[in-house]
N, C-alpha and C positions, 0 to 999 in steps of 0.2 A: 462684780455682778450684784445687782440689787433687785429684789423682787418687790414690786409695788404692793400696797396693802391689799389689793384685790386677790393676791396670791398667784398672779401670773408673772412670767418674766420672759425675756428675750435678749437679743443682741444689744450690746451697749452702744447706743448712738446718742450724740448730744445734739440738741436742737440748735440750729444756727440762728442766732438773734444778735441784734446790736445791743451792747451794754450801754446804758445811759451814760452820757459824759459826766465826769465829775472833775472839779478843779484839780489841776496839777497832774493830769495824766491823759493819755490818748488811748481810746478804745475803739476798735474797729470790728466790723462784722466779719466773722470767719466764713464767708461764702466761697464758692468755687471760683468766682471771678472778682478781682484779678488774682491769678496765682503768681507768686513770685517770692523774692527774698524779702528782707526786712522792710523795704519800701512798700511792698504789697501784702504784708502779712495780714492776714485777716486778723486723769486716774485717776483716811482712816479715821479723824474719826471721833465719834462721840464716846461717851463713857462706856466702860465695860468691865466685866470681871474676868477671871482667868480660867473658868471652867468650860467644859465642853457642852455644846448645845445638843439636846436630845429631842427628836421629833417623834411624836406618836399620834398619827392620824388626827391632826388638827389640834393637838395639845402641845404646848411648849413647856419643856421641863427645865427649870433652872439648875445650876447657875449659868450665867453668861460667860463668854470668854473675855480676853483682855481688852485691848484698845477700842475696837470699833463699837462694841456694845457698851453703853455706859453703865454706870452703877445701875444699870438696868434702865437707862434712858438715852435716847438718841434723837436726832433731828426728826421733825415730824412731817408727815405727808400732807397733801392738800385736802380740801374739803370733801373731795370725792373719795377719799381713802375709806376703806371698809375693813372689816376683820379679815385676817388671813384665812384662806380656805384650808381644806384638808391638806396636810403636808405628808408627802411620802418620804420614806427614809432612803430610798434608792435614787441616785442621780438619774438613772435611765427613765424612771417613772416621771421625774420632774421634767425631763426634756420633752415629753410628749405633749406638754401644755405650754410651750413657748409662746410668749406674747409677740405680737407684731412689732417691728422696729419702731414705728412712730409712737405707739402706745407705750412701749418700754422707755423711749426717750423721755416722754412726759413723766413717767414714774421716777426715773433717775433724777430728772430736774427737780421734781417736787420734793424728793427725799433730801437732797442737798440744799435746796432753797430753804427748807424748814430748819435745817440743821446749821446753817451758815453762822449765825451769831453765837452758837454754843459749841461749835466744833473745837475751838481752841481750848476749851476746858479739858479735853482729853490730853492735849499737848502739854499744857502748863500746870495741870493739877488744880484747876480752879472749879468753881461751881460744884456740880455733883461729884467731881473727882477730888474735892478737897480732903475728904476723909479716906480716899482710896489708898491703900498701901501697895506701892509698887517699888520694891526694894531696888535702890540704885537708879531708878528711872531718870530723875532729873540730871544727875551727874553724867549718865551715859548719853542722854539726849544732847547735852552740851558738847560732849566729845564727838558725837556723830556730826553735829552741826559744824564743828571745827574741821572735820574731815571733808565735809562738803565745801566749806569756804576755802579750803586749801587747794582745791582744784584750780588749774590755770584759767584765767579769764577767757571765755569763748562766747561767740554768738550762740545763745542757748534758748531752746524752746522747752519750757517746763510744762509738761502735759499733766492734766488733772492737778493743777497747782493749788486748788482750793483757796484757803484764806491767805496763802503766801507765807506761811510760817517757815517753810523750808526755802521757798523762792528767795526770800530776803538775804539768804546766806550765799547765793550764787554770785559769781564774779563775771563781769562782762556785760554785753548787751543782752537784755533779758526780755523774752516774750512769754507770758503765761497764758495757758489755754485751759478752759474748764467748761463743763456743761451747765454750770449754775451761775447766773448773773449775780445772785446774792453773795455767793462765795467770792466772786471777782470784785464785788464792791468792797468787801473787807480787805482783799489783797491790794486793791488800788489805794485804799486809805493807808495801808502799811508801807507800800513801795510806790510812791508817786512817780518815780523815774522810770518805771517799767511800763510796758504795754500789755494790756490784758484783753483777751478775746474769748467770746463764747464760741465753742466749736466741738467737732466730733473727733474724739481721740483715735477712732479706728478708721477714719477717712480724712486724713490731714489735708487741709486746703493750701498746700505749699508745693512748689516745684522741688524736684530732686535736689538734694544737698543744699537746701535753703539755709540750713543751720550747721554749725560745726558740732554741736552737742545737743542731745535731748536728755532731759532728766525727768523722772517721774517718781513721786513719793506716795507710797501706800495706795497705789492704783493697780499695779501689775498683779498683786496678790488677790485681786477681786475678779480676775478674768479667768473664765473657763477655757478649755483647750482651744476651741475655735476662735475665740476672741484673742487669745494670746498669740496665735499664729498671725492673725490680721494685724495686731498691734506691732509685733516685731517686724513684720514686712514693711509696714508704714514707717516705723521709726528708723530702720536702716536705709530706707529710701530717702528720707528727708534729711538725715544727719549721718555723719561718719562715726559718731560715738553715742552710745546709750548708757546712761547711769540710772540704775534702779535702786531706790531706797525703799526698804520695806521692813516687815516684821520678822524678827528672829524666832525660830522655833524654841520654845521654852517650856518649863514645867507648867502643867495645867491646861495645855492646849494640844490639839492634834494637828498634824501637817495640813489637813484639809477639813474645814468645818462649814456647816450651814448655821449661821448665827441669827437668832431673832433679836432685833434691836428695838428697844422701846424709847421713843422720844419723850421730850419734856411734856408734851401734851397727851401722852399715853398711847399714841398711835404706834403700831408695830410693823416692822419691816424685816423680811428675811434676806440675809446677806451672805454671799459666798465669800469665804475667806481662807487664804493659805498662809502658812508660816514657813520660813525658809532656813535651811542651813546654807551659810554663805557660799561654800565651795560648790554645793549642789546647784545653787542658783547660777553661779558662774558657768557651770557646765550646760545648764538649761538655756542660757543665753548664747550658747555657741562658743564658750570660752571667754575668759576675761580676767580682770584683776579684782581681788577683794580689797576694797578701800577701807572697810570697817566691818568688824565682826564682833557683835556684842550679845548680851543676853536679851536685849529688847529690839535692837535694830541691826540691819545688815545694809551695806552699801557695796554694790558691785558695778564695775565699769566694763562694758563690752564694746569692741571696735569692729564695725562692719566692713 
């Protein structure tokens, strides 16, 4: 869940658009027609620190928490972005000002469009993350990627694939879906053999069981309860297996936070973020296998 700079938010919807063609890959529009299997195929993050966000009536108190909020910089919003409005500390109060779906879709797209070329700084410790100390991060990330790569090859839909930094480790026939064309441009450059689509993670434009597996990295933890229910229903409809890769609960963060993220251009976005205990995430997904359980990352597989 991302709140646009105007301070309002709503359900996570991705605008369905055609991603411009680039050499070496196929990109299609993730529209409702045609629906079908592979032939008709149409969810962290910028720099951040490891402390909890504290909101006080329009004031943001540092420090930030880990991955998604950069060393106090994150992807930027579009030109219509403004200052965040007054922030309430209670989720119920926030829910009274939900944004309409179309406006929210625009906000989500703007956020990740602006962040696309700097997103991988969080992953690989470059850019603003060069001086960030995250003990064991790189070694654990590589082990987590090995766990993902070790999964059997399947026809896979990677939801909220972003720049493809995790998608590239998946085996089999791969389709990546994301709300941001700019993110998908990066992913397509990285993985020319895959297909990438702009689409809605909560209203998947595919027939039942179009895929054998759905994966999603650092997306599930941004969904509030209503969005989680919708996402899980769609995921289990479209594939028989769901693999969630997300952030592990660790020192310096709370299980649930609202984080203010500041992009390289200085714009500010409020982001809903959860951190997980692997066994608890498995229970939440309706039972499953813990494929990786680290200090920074968890990977859980659930079969519907």
